[in-house]
N, C-alpha and C positions, 0 to 999 in steps of 0.2 A: 268497139271497146270489149275487151274481156270479161265475163261476168265472174263477180267475186262473191256471189251467194253463197251462203253456208247453211244448207238446210240438213242439222244435224244427225246422223243415226243416234238415237237415243239408245243409253243402256238398259233395256228393259229387264234383264236379269237383275240386276240390283234396283232399278227402279230412278236410277239415276242420270244426270247428264254430262256429256263426255267434258275434258277439261281442255276447253277453247278457249284461248284470250280474248274471242267475241263472237256472236251468234247472231245472227238473223233467220228469225222463224216466218215463213209465210206459205205455210202447208197445214193440209190438213192434219198432220203428224202433231196436235197441240200437246201443250204441257199437261192440258186437262187429263188427257188420256194415259201419259205415262207416270203422274207421280213428280214429286221432288222437285228441288228448286235446281236453277240454274247455277251452274258454278263461275261462270262467269257475264259480263253484263250481256245483258240479253235484248233485241228488239222484234217485238213479234207484231205481227201484219196479216190481218186478213180481208177477204171477199166477204161483203155483207151475205152475198148469195152465191156462196161456195156449197154446194150440194155435198160436199165429203164434211163438211163441218157444222153442226147444228147451231139457233143461235142461242138455245142453250148452254151448250159447250163454249162458244165465244164468251158468253158472260161470265161461265166459270174463269176461265182464262182472264178476265177483266177486273173479276174479283179479287185476283191473285197479284194482277202485275194492270193497275191502272192505266198505265203506259200504251197499253196496247193498242192498235190502231187498226180499226176497222174502216173499210170503203164502201161506203152506200153504192149500190147499183152495180159492184164489181163483183165477177165470178170465180170459180178455181181458174189459175193460171192467167190471172189479171196481168202480170208482167212481160207474158210472152210474145212479146211483138212478131206479127205475122201471122199471128192464128185466131180463130174467131172468138175465144175469148178474150182477147188484148181488151184493157179499158186504159187508154191514153191518160185521162185525166190522173187515175189512181199510179199508173205506171211512173210517170212523173214525179208526182211525189212521192211516190215509196223509192225510187231510186234516188231521191235527193235525200230523203231520210235514212236510207241504206247508207249512202256515201259519205255524210256528215257523219253517221253513228260510228261508223268504221274509223274516222280519220279523228275524231274524239277518242274512240278507244283505244284505235292501234298505233298512232302515232304519237 
């Protein structure tokens, strides 16, 4: 399956988000670090054990975006199958959410 994940490159000069039809963020490049509001429907997913984003930053994101998904026990790269960081339960759920999200937003 081809990966259809969009990890946005944020326009940090203007503090804004790119103009995309829909966006999935599952990286430490979290909205709390760049400010602004997404200009498109956005799904935010993080591993609870990701060393690149602190629990306080995740809470800041959740405060602004309550639908944010945090996977207990998952670390950075939890969707990267074949790697040491792969977390099957989190990955299966994240892929399901992501594909459903893109289907709802883009079709």
